C-alpha positions in Angstrom: 78.8 132.6 116.9 77.0 132.1 113.6 77.9 129.1 111.5 77.1 128.9 107.7 74.8 126.0 106.9 77.2 124.6 104.2 80.3 124.7 106.5 79.8 121.2 107.9 83.4 120.4 108.9 83.6 123.5 111.1 80.2 122.8 112.7 81.3 119.2 113.3 84.4 120.4 115.1 82.5 122.8 117.3 79.8 120.2 118.2 82.4 117.7 119.3 83.8 120.4 121.7 80.5 121.4 123.2 77.4 119.5 121.9 74.8 121.4 124.0 75.6 124.9 122.8 75.3 123.9 119.1 72.3 121.6 119.4 70.0 124.0 117.5 72.5 124.1 114.6 72.6 120.3 114.7 68.8 120.0 114.6 68.7 122.4 111.7 71.1 120.2 109.8 69.2 117.1 110.8 66.0 118.6 109.2 68.1 119.3 106.1 69.2 115.7 106.1 65.6 114.5 106.2 64.8 116.6 103.2 67.8 115.4 101.3 66.9 111.8 102.2 63.5 112.2 100.6 65.1 113.7 97.4 67.6 110.8 97.3 64.9 108.1 97.4 63.2 109.8 94.5 66.5 109.6 92.4 68.4 106.6 93.6 70.6 106.0 90.6 71.9 109.6 90.4 74.8 111.0 92.4 73.8 112.7 95.7 76.8 114.8 96.9 74.8 116.9 99.4 73.1 113.8 100.9 76.5 112.1 101.2 78.0 115.1 103.0 75.1 115.3 105.5 75.2 111.6 106.0 79.0 111.7 106.9 78.3 114.7 109.2 75.6 112.7 111.1 77.9 109.8 111.4 80.7 111.9 112.9 78.5 113.6 115.6 76.3 110.5 116.3 78.0 109.9 119.7 77.2 113.6 120.8 73.4 113.2 120.4 72.6 109.5 121.1 68.9 110.3 121.7 68.3 112.0 118.4 70.3 109.6 116.3 69.4 106.4 118.0 67.7 105.0 114.9 70.4 106.4 112.5 72.2 103.0 112.0 68.9 101.2 111.3 68.0 103.9 108.8 71.3 103.3 106.9 70.8 99.5 107.1 67.3 99.9 105.6 68.6 101.9 102.7 71.2 99.3 101.9 68.8 96.4 102.2 66.1 97.9 100.0 68.0 100.0 97.4 71.6 98.8 97.4 71.3 97.2 93.9 69.9 100.3 92.2 71.6 103.2 94.0 74.7 104.9 92.7 78.0 103.1 93.5 79.6 106.2 95.2 76.6 106.7 97.5 76.6 102.9 98.3 80.2 103.0 99.3 79.7 106.2 101.4 76.9 104.5 103.4 79.1 101.5 104.1 81.9 103.8 105.2 79.6 105.6 107.6 78.5 102.2 109.1 82.2 101.3 109.6 82.8 104.6 111.2 80.0 104.1 113.7 81.3 100.6 114.4 84.7 102.0 115.2 83.0 104.4 117.6 81.2 101.5 119.4 77.7 102.6 118.3 77.1 99.3 116.4 77.6 95.7 117.7 79.9 93.4 115.8 77.5 90.5 114.9 74.6 92.7 113.4 77.1 94.6 111.3 78.9 91.4 110.1 75.6 89.8 109.1 74.7 92.8 107.0 78.2 93.2 105.5 78.3 89.5 104.4 74.9 90.0 102.8 76.3 93.0 100.9 78.9 90.6 99.2 76.1 89.7 96.8 76.2 93.2 95.3 78.2 93.2 92.0 80.7 95.9 93.1 84.4 95.0 93.3 85.4 98.1 95.2 82.6 97.6 97.8 83.6 94.0 98.3 87.3 94.9 98.9 86.2 97.5 101.5 84.0 95.1 103.3 86.6 92.3 103.3 89.4 94.6 104.6 87.1 95.9 107.4 86.1 92.5 108.6 89.7 91.4 108.9 90.8 94.6 110.6 87.9 94.6 113.0 88.4 91.0 114.2 92.1 91.4 114.4 91.8 94.6 116.5 89.3 92.9 118.8 91.9 90.2 119.6 94.9 92.5 119.8 96.7 92.2 123.1 94.2 89.9 124.9 92.0 87.3 123.1 88.3 88.0 123.4 87.1 84.4 123.8 83.4 85.2 124.1 83.4 87.3 120.9 85.5 84.7 119.1 83.0 81.9 120.0 80.1 83.9 118.6 82.0 84.9 115.5 83.2 81.3 114.7 79.6 79.9 115.1 78.5 82.7 112.7 81.2 81.8 110.2 80.3 78.1 110.4 76.7 79.0 109.6 77.9 81.1 106.6 79.9 78.2 105.2 76.6 76.3 104.9 74.9 79.2 103.2 73.0 78.7 99.9 75.1 81.4 98.2 78.4 80.2 96.8 79.8 83.7 97.0 79.0 84.3 100.7 80.4 80.9 101.7 83.6 81.6 99.8 84.1 85.0 101.4 83.5 83.5 104.8 86.2 80.9 104.1 88.6 83.6 102.8 88.1 85.5 106.1 88.9 82.4 108.2 92.0 81.6 106.2 93.3 85.2 106.3 92.8 85.3 110.1 94.7 82.1 110.5 97.5 83.4 108.3 97.8 86.5 110.5 97.8 84.2 113.6 94.6 85.7 115.0 92.6 82.5 114.9 95.0 79.5 115.1 93.1 77.3 117.6 91.6 73.9 116.8 88.1 75.1 116.5 89.0 77.5 113.7 90.9 74.7 111.8 87.9 72.4 112.1 85.6 75.1 110.7 87.9 75.3 107.7 88.0 71.4 107.6 84.2 71.4 107.3 84.5 73.7 104.3 86.5 71.0 102.5 83.3 68.9 102.4 81.1 71.7 101.2 78.6 71.2 98.4 80.0 74.3 96.7 83.0 73.2 94.6 84.9 76.5 94.9 84.5 76.5 98.7 85.7 72.9 98.9 88.8 73.7 96.8 89.6 76.7 98.9 89.6 74.5 102.1 91.8 71.9 100.5 94.3 74.5 99.3 94.4 75.8 102.9 95.7 72.6 104.4 98.2 72.0 101.5 99.8 75.5 101.5 99.1 77.5 104.6 102.3 76.5 106.4 104.4 77.6 103.4 102.6 80.9 103.2 103.1 81.6 106.9 106.8 80.8 106.6 107.2 83.2 103.8 105.5 85.9 105.9 107.9 85.3 108.7 110.9 85.5 106.4 109.6 88.9 105.1 109.2 90.1 108.7 112.8 89.1 109.5 114.0 91.0 106.4 112.2 94.1 107.7 113.6 93.6 111.2 117.1 93.3 109.9 117.0 96.8 108.4 119.7 99.0 109.8 118.9 102.0 112.0 119.3 105.4 110.3 121.4 107.4 112.7 121.7 110.3 110.2 125.4 110.2 110.5 126.0 112.2 107.3 123.3 114.8 107.7 122.6 117.8 109.8 121.4 116.9 113.3 117.8 118.2 114.0 115.3 117.4 116.7 113.0 115.6 114.2 115.8 113.4 113.0 116.8 112.6 116.6 113.2 111.6 117.4 113.2 109.4 114.4 116.4 107.6 115.5 115.1 107.2 119.0 111.9 105.8 117.6 113.8 103.2 115.6 116.0 102.2 118.6 112.9 101.8 120.8 111.2 99.6 118.1 114.3 97.4 117.8 114.5 97.0 121.6 110.9 95.9 121.7 111.6 93.3 119.0 114.6 92.0 120.8 112.6 91.8 124.1 110.0 89.7 122.4 112.7 87.5 120.8 114.3 86.9 124.2 111.0 85.9 125.7 109.9 82.3 125.4 106.7 81.6 123.4 103.9 80.6 125.7 101.5 79.6 122.9 103.3 77.4 120.4 101.8 77.0 116.9 101.1 73.5 115.6 100.5 72.6 111.9 96.9 72.9 110.8 96.8 69.3 109.7 97.5 68.2 113.4 94.5 70.1 114.9 91.7 68.2 113.1 89.5 66.5 115.7 88.7 63.2 113.8 91.4 62.7 111.2 90.3 59.1 110.4 86.7 60.1 109.8 87.8 63.2 107.9 90.1 61.2 105.6 87.3 58.6 104.9 84.9 61.4 104.0 87.5 63.0 101.7 88.0 59.6 100.0 84.2 59.3 99.4 84.2 62.8 97.9 87.1 61.8 95.7 85.3 58.7 94.4 82.1 60.5 93.5 83.5 63.8 92.3 83.1 64.9 88.6 85.5 67.8 88.8 88.5 68.2 86.6 91.7 66.1 87.1 93.6 68.9 88.9 90.9 68.9 91.7 91.2 65.2 92.1 95.0 65.5 92.4 94.4 68.0 95.3 92.1 65.6 97.0 94.6 62.7 96.7 97.4 65.0 98.0 95.4 66.0 101.1 94.2 62.4 101.9 97.8 61.1 101.6 99.1 63.8 103.9 96.5 63.0 106.5 97.3 59.3 106.3 101.0 59.8 106.6 100.9 62.5 109.4 98.4 60.7 111.6 99.4 57.2 110.5 95.8 56.3 109.5 94.5 53.0 108.1 92.5 54.0 105.0 93.1 50.9 102.9 90.6 51.7 100.1 92.9 54.6 99.1 95.6 52.3 97.9 93.1 50.4 95.7 91.8 53.7 94.3 95.3 55.0 93.4 96.4 51.8 91.8 94.5 52.6 88.6 96.6 55.7 88.1 100.0 53.9 88.3 100.9 53.8 84.6 103.9 55.3 82.9 101.8 57.4 80.4 99.5 58.8 83.1 99.4 62.6 83.3 101.2 64.0 86.4 102.4 60.5 87.3 105.3 61.8 89.4 102.8 63.6 91.7 100.7 60.5 92.0 103.7 58.4 93.0 104.5 61.1 95.6 100.9 60.8 97.0 101.3 57.0 97.2 104.6 57.4 99.1 103.2 60.0 101.5 100.4 57.5 102.4 102.8 54.8 103.5 103.8 54.3 107.1 104.9 51.5 109.4 101.3 50.8 110.7 100.2 49.7 107.2 100.3 45.9 106.8 102.8 44.9 104.1 100.2 42.7 102.4 98.3 45.8 101.4 101.3 47.1 99.4 102.2 43.9 97.6 99.9 44.7 94.6 101.1 48.3 94.4 104.8 47.4 94.4 104.2 44.8 91.7 102.3 47.3 89.5 105.1 49.9 89.8 107.7 47.2 89.0 105.8 46.0 85.9 104.8 49.4 84.5 108.0 51.4 85.3 111.0 49.0 85.9 111.0 47.2 82.6 113.1 47.0 79.4 110.6 49.0 77.3 110.7 52.1 79.5 113.1 55.0 79.2 115.9 55.3 81.8 114.1 58.3 83.5 110.9 56.1 84.0 113.0 53.2 85.4 114.8 55.5 87.8 111.5 57.0 88.9 110.1 53.5 89.6 113.1 52.4 91.5 113.2 55.5 93.7 109.5 55.1 94.5 109.9 51.5 95.5 112.9 52.5 97.6 110.9 55.2 99.5 108.0 52.8 100.1 110.4 50.1 101.4 112.0 52.6 103.7 108.6 53.7 105.2 107.4 50.1 105.5 110.5 48.1 106.4 108.6 44.8 106.7 108.5 44.6 102.9 112.2 43.6 102.9 111.2 40.3 104.7 108.4 39.4 102.3 109.3 36.3 100.3 107.0 37.4 97.5 109.2 40.4 96.8 112.6 38.8 97.2 113.2 38.3 93.5 112.3 42.0 92.9 114.8 43.1 95.5 117.6 41.1 93.9 116.6 42.5 90.5 116.7 46.1 91.7 120.1 45.6 93.3 121.6 44.1 90.1 120.8 47.4 88.3 123.6 49.1 90.2 125.9 48.5 87.2 123.5 49.9 84.6 125.0 52.1 81.9 122.6 54.9 82.7 123.8 57.0 85.6 120.3 57.8 86.9 119.3 54.1 87.1 122.6 53.2 88.7 122.2 55.9 91.4 118.6 54.9 92.2 119.7 51.2 92.5 122.6 52.0 94.8 120.2 54.1 96.9 117.9 51.1 97.3 120.9 48.9 98.1 122.1 51.3 100.9 118.7 51.3 102.5 118.5 47.5 102.4 121.9 47.3 104.1 120.8 49.6 106.9 117.4 48.0 107.5 117.7 44.2 106.6 121.0 43.1 105.2 119.9 39.4 105.2 117.7 40.0 102.2 120.7 40.7 100.0 123.3 38.4 98.7 126.6 38.1 100.6 128.6 40.1 98.2 126.1 43.0 98.4 125.8 43.3 102.2 129.0 45.3 102.8 131.5 45.3 105.6 129.5 47.5 108.0 126.3 45.5 107.8 125.1 44.0 111.1 124.1 40.4 110.6 121.5 40.4 113.3 119.8 43.6 112.2 116.2 43.2 111.1 113.1 45.5 110.9 110.7 45.8 113.8 107.7 43.5 113.9 104.3 44.8 112.9 103.0 47.1 115.7 106.4 47.2 117.5 107.9 50.5 118.4 111.4 51.6 119.2 111.8 52.4 122.9 114.6 54.6 124.1 116.7 53.2 126.9 119.0 56.2 127.4 119.1 60.0 126.9 120.4 61.4 123.7 123.6 63.0 125.2 124.6 60.1 127.5 127.1 58.7 125.0 128.8 62.2 124.7 128.9 62.4 128.5 130.5 59.0 128.7 133.1 59.9 126.1 134.1 62.9 128.2 134.4 60.7 131.2 136.7 58.2 129.4 139.0 61.0 128.2 139.1 62.6 131.6 137.7 65.9 130.5 135.4 66.2 133.6 137.1 67.1 136.8 135.1 66.1 139.9 136.8 68.8 142.0 135.6 71.5 139.7 132.0 70.3 140.0 131.9 71.3 143.7 133.1 74.9 143.0 130.7 77.7 142.6 132.1 78.6 139.1 130.6 75.4 137.6 127.1 76.4 138.8 127.1 79.9 137.4 124.8 80.0 134.5 125.6 82.7 131.9 122.7 84.8 130.8 122.2 84.8 127.0 120.4 87.4 125.1 120.1 88.7 121.6 122.1 91.7 120.4 121.2 94.3 117.8 122.0 91.9 114.9 119.8 89.2 116.4 122.8 87.0 117.4 122.9 85.3 120.8 125.4 86.9 123.1 126.6 86.2 126.7 126.6 88.9 129.3 129.2 88.7 132.1 129.6 90.9 135.2 132.9 92.8 135.5 135.0 92.2 138.6 135.9 95.2 140.8 139.3 96.7 140.3 141.9 96.5 143.1 144.2 99.5 143.8 147.8 98.8 144.3 150.1 100.5 146.8 152.1 102.3 144.1 149.0 103.9 142.6 147.8 105.0 146.0 151.1 106.6 146.9 151.2 108.3 143.5 147.7 109.7 144.0 148.6 111.0 147.5 151.7 112.8 146.2 149.8 114.4 143.3 147.2 115.7 145.8 149.9 117.4 148.0 151.5 119.0 144.9 148.1 120.4 143.9 147.6 122.0 147.2 151.1 123.6 147.1 150.4 125.0 143.7 147.2 126.5 144.9 149.0 128.1 147.9 151.7 129.6 145.7 149.1 131.4 143.5 147.4 133.1 146.5 150.1 135.8 146.6 151.9 137.6 149.4 149.2 140.2 150.1 146.9 137.8 151.9 146.1 138.2 155.6 147.5 136.0 158.3 144.1 134.8 159.5 143.2 133.5 156.1 146.5 131.5 156.0 145.9 130.1 159.4 142.4 129.0 158.4 143.6 127.4 155.2 146.4 125.6 157.2 143.8 124.2 159.6 141.6 123.0 156.7 144.6 121.4 155.1 145.7 119.7 158.3 142.1 118.3 158.8 141.9 117.0 155.3 145.4 115.5 155.5 144.4 113.7 158.7 141.3 112.3 157.0 143.2 111.2 154.0 145.9 109.6 156.1 143.3 107.8 158.1 141.6 106.5 154.9 145.0 105.5 153.4 146.0 103.7 156.6 142.7 101.8 156.5 143.3 100.8 152.9 146.9 99.8 153.6 145.8 97.7 156.7 143.2 95.9 154.5 145.8 95.2 151.8 148.3 94.0 154.4 145.7 91.7 155.9 145.0 90.3 152.4 148.7 89.8 151.7 149.1 88.0 155.0 146.2 85.8 154.2 147.6 85.1 150.8 151.0 84.3 152.3 149.4 81.9 154.8 147.5 80.2 152.0 150.7 79.8 150.0 152.5 78.4 153.0 149.7 75.9 153.6 149.7 74.9 149.9 153.5 74.4 150.0 153.2 72.2 153.1 150.4 70.2 151.5 152.5 69.8 148.3 155.5 68.6 150.4 153.3 66.1 152.2 151.9 64.9 149.0 155.4 64.5 147.5 156.4 62.4 150.4 153.3 60.3 150.2 153.8 59.9 146.4 157.5 58.8 146.9 156.3 56.1 149.4 153.5 55.0 147.0 155.9 54.9 144.1 158.3 52.6 146.0 155.4 50.2 146.8 154.2 50.4 143.2 157.6 49.5 141.8 157.7 46.4 144.0 154.3 45.4 142.7 155.2 46.1 139.1 158.2 43.9 139.3 156.0 41.0 140.5 153.2 41.4 137.9 155.2 42.8 134.9 153.9 40.3 132.4 150.3 40.7 133.3 150.5 44.5 133.0 152.1 44.3 129.6 149.3 42.2 128.3 146.6 44.5 129.8 148.3 47.6 128.3 148.5 46.0 124.8 144.8 45.0 125.0 143.8 48.5 126.1 145.8 50.2 123.4 144.2 48.0 120.8 140.8 49.0 122.1 141.6 52.7 121.8 142.9 52.3 118.3 139.9 50.4 117.3 137.6 53.0 118.8 139.3 55.9 117.0 139.6 54.1 113.7 136.8 54.5 111.1 136.8 50.8 110.2 135.3 49.8 113.6 132.9 46.9 113.2 129.3 47.5 114.1 129.3 45.0 116.9 132.4 46.7 118.4 130.9 50.2 118.0 127.7 49.1 119.8 129.7 47.6 122.7 131.7 50.9 123.0 128.4 52.9 123.0 126.9 50.7 125.7 130.1 51.1 127.8 130.0 54.9 127.6 126.3 54.9 128.5 127.0 52.8 131.5 129.7 55.2 132.6 127.4 58.2 132.2 124.6 56.4 134.1 127.0 55.6 137.0 128.3 59.1 137.1 124.8 60.6 137.1 123.7 58.4 140.0 126.4 59.9 142.3 126.6 63.5 141.1 124.4 66.4 140.4 125.1 67.8 136.9 125.9 71.5 136.6 124.4 73.5 133.8 127.2 72.9 131.3 127.1 69.1 131.6 123.3 69.2 131.6 123.4 71.0 128.2 125.7 68.3 126.9 123.2 65.7 128.2 120.5 67.5 126.2 122.5 67.2 123.0 124.2 70.7 122.9 127.9 69.9 122.6 129.0 73.4 121.8 127.4 76.6 123.2 128.1 78.3 120.0 125.8 76.1 118.2 122.8 77.2 120.3 122.4 80.3 118.3 121.6 78.1 115.2 118.9 76.2 117.0 116.2 78.6 115.9 116.3 77.4 112.4 115.8 73.8 113.5 112.8 74.7 115.7 110.9 76.2 112.8 108.5 73.7 111.3 107.1 74.1 107.9 104.8 72.1 105.7 107.8 70.2 104.1 109.7 69.2 107.3 107.7 66.3 108.6 107.6 62.8 107.0 104.0 63.3 105.7 105.3 65.4 102.8 107.6 64.0 100.0 109.6 66.2 97.6 109.0 65.1 94.0 112.7 65.7 93.3 113.6 62.8 95.6 111.7 60.4 93.4 113.0 61.8 90.1 116.6 61.4 91.4 119.6 62.1 89.2 118.7 63.1 85.6 121.1 63.3 82.8 120.8 66.3 80.4 119.5 65.0 77.2 120.1 66.3 73.7 117.1 68.4 72.4 115.1 67.0 69.5 114.5 68.8 66.3 111.3 70.5 67.4 112.9 71.8 70.6 115.9 73.1 68.7 113.6 75.0 66.2 111.6 76.5 69.1 114.8 77.8 70.7 116.1 79.1 67.4 112.9 81.1 66.9 113.1 82.5 70.5 116.7 83.5 69.8 115.8 85.4 66.7 113.1 87.3 68.6 115.6 88.3 71.3 118.3 89.5 69.0 116.4 91.6 66.5 118.5 94.0 64.4 118.0 97.5 65.7 117.2 100.4 63.5 118.9 103.8 64.0 119.1 104.2 67.8 120.4 107.7 68.5 122.2 110.7 67.1 121.0 113.1 64.4 120.6 112.6 60.7 122.4 114.4 57.9 119.3 116.5 57.1 119.1 117.6 60.7 122.7 118.6 60.6 122.2 120.5 57.4 119.5 122.7 59.1 122.2 124.0 61.5 124.8 124.7 58.8 125.4 128.1 57.1 123.1 128.7 54.1 126.0 129.6 51.8 127.6 126.2 52.6 124.4 124.3 51.9 123.8 126.2 48.7 127.1 125.2 47.3 126.5 121.5 48.0 126.2 118.8 45.3 122.8 117.8 46.4 121.3 121.3 45.9 123.0 121.7 42.6 121.6 118.3 41.4 118.2 119.3 42.7 118.2 122.5 40.6 119.1 120.5 37.5 116.0 118.1 37.9 113.4 118.0 35.2 109.7 118.4 35.8 109.1 114.7 35.8 111.9 114.0 38.3 110.5 116.8 40.6 107.0 115.2 40.5 108.4 111.7 41.3 110.4 113.2 44.3 107.2 114.9 45.6 105.2 111.7 45.4 107.9 109.8 47.3 107.9 112.4 50.0 104.1 112.2 50.4 104.3 108.4 50.7 106.9 108.7 53.5 104.7 111.2 55.4 101.7 109.0 55.1 103.6 106.0 56.5 104.9 108.0 59.5 101.5 109.6 60.1 101.3 112.1 63.0 104.6 111.1 64.6 106.2 114.5 64.6 109.5 113.3 66.0 110.0 110.9 63.2 108.8 113.3 60.5 111.3 115.8 61.8 114.1 113.4 61.1 113.3 113.0 57.4 
């Protein structure tokens, strides 16, 4: 079969089917490719369509002739290394596409290709850079799809780390972008990948360093947004084509959607074996890393926004890992002035860097500076509220500041502002007062401590940690024991140990699957079914007719008799079983009645004995009942004293501990012990498990420091600006739609238009008036220009 030389797609198809038969045709095209290659080298800057077609053809059939095209990848690499800067952009992109094609076919290794592709980032071609970047992300993601390729990942991460130290700013930045994107897609989320990005924060290239800092500050929020978008896609309803004609293609489409939804539900019901931690928690040496960042912050000459990013990252590391980087507080003290740019963010950074392992002496100068510069008579109410809220957050994170004698006058002064005429200042002061009542009421005056304050409460000593002495749900278990909601007899039954299987339905809600019990057939239903069966046979016999032979009737009678005998045997067996069950039930009822009678007799004897004892100790029992009723009322009332509430709590915990020492908890009580009071609330636990960048204590929301803000009246400049904006929004519209009178006249009858006043007046015009009207029309046409639609309306 002869193949034209220019029909490369057909030849490519035939070669893939049988390479040996069409080898001569391939060699002919290969010689043609060598000729086109020589012509291409002579004219690199010109388009080479025939060379690109032959190059794509060679890439498609490279796996069919590995001996002939063994050096083909190196040939393309040589062309890009030597002439990439001067060759035509379409040819350059085509060469890279062929290299990607051969990599997908497994003809090129990953590391050599990536080395060359990262080198091609230097070429000033936006489309080429986008192609290379997307291929690198896709190639590494597909290599780790399903099962992680640890050996390949180790080599690639070492290669990426070397690229981050490259002399070229562009290559280092692209390597960082690849690492960040792979982390965002949850391909590389291990500690080694995070530490490679952490090394980029200390790079000598400013743009690379800023990219690494932004990764730690915002990657968790970006990943949370991606998960929310995935949930929105998952919640899309299945198109069942209810209101359209049913075809095989639409049925396949519906089945495909149902299968995809089932796969998603199966993954949702499976537990995650590889949990994801925040990136800030995976750094190997957070103390050393924070100190290096602080040195970089001190010597940097970048703009103020970059220094703010560095301060934010250092404060988050200090707060999350509870580091001791005391020079950071001295550095940030110089920015604590009311007129400082972005002062709210700086106060947020200071609050984030405070934790209970920081000695209170390190914070004394900072608290005094905030009080002097923000909480004074010369500052506006917003600035005062900002200062009070900042001091309140610092005191809450370092409770030992409440015990400092040096800050006692400041505490009393802040509490006295609770009656300030400005609402924002009053709310901030009361917030500080409530925190002081909960942490250390002794630092307040007696009138400010409140009724619920525990006199003996004080903050933990420096280095002391709160140790749990009980499980979280022991108090709830003890409360149930007090109220008698737990029956010890039910704990021994099998029903208490049956765990209900919970899965997710189509809507993603947690549901419980229960097994259906087998149905029992009553005697009446069995007799009714038997009678119906006999009537059916009689009906069939009547329809046979009288002309049948006697032998056939006898055979049918024999069959009916045999079937009736079988049915009677089956019915008798069922009836015997039911009779045995009824006899057993009657025996059980008789035994229960006997036990109840015995119990009643015993109870009557016990009641007589108890009445005699009650007559003897009547006064003592009255006093005990009164005291117990008083205890119950005090427990249920909201005005219970803190000491009494703590005593009740300890009593319930002791009850629960005693119960647990003598009983094995079934699944229901075990869930209560874990803190799940209601099973219905378990479906909402997914939201609490998700951890974003703003959930842990290392991140502070600036709105918490600003607090309540009263809406102020705009000044004269703001009112002028809003007035100008309003004028631009409500511009008077010109003629919007419809037709003009002249357009209507064109559709009228000529006799009607001829008799109009306008035409009569036009005929009476003088020569001077006609010249003026013509000039006016010319000026109109000049203004409108070539806009035919508007000229038509004149």
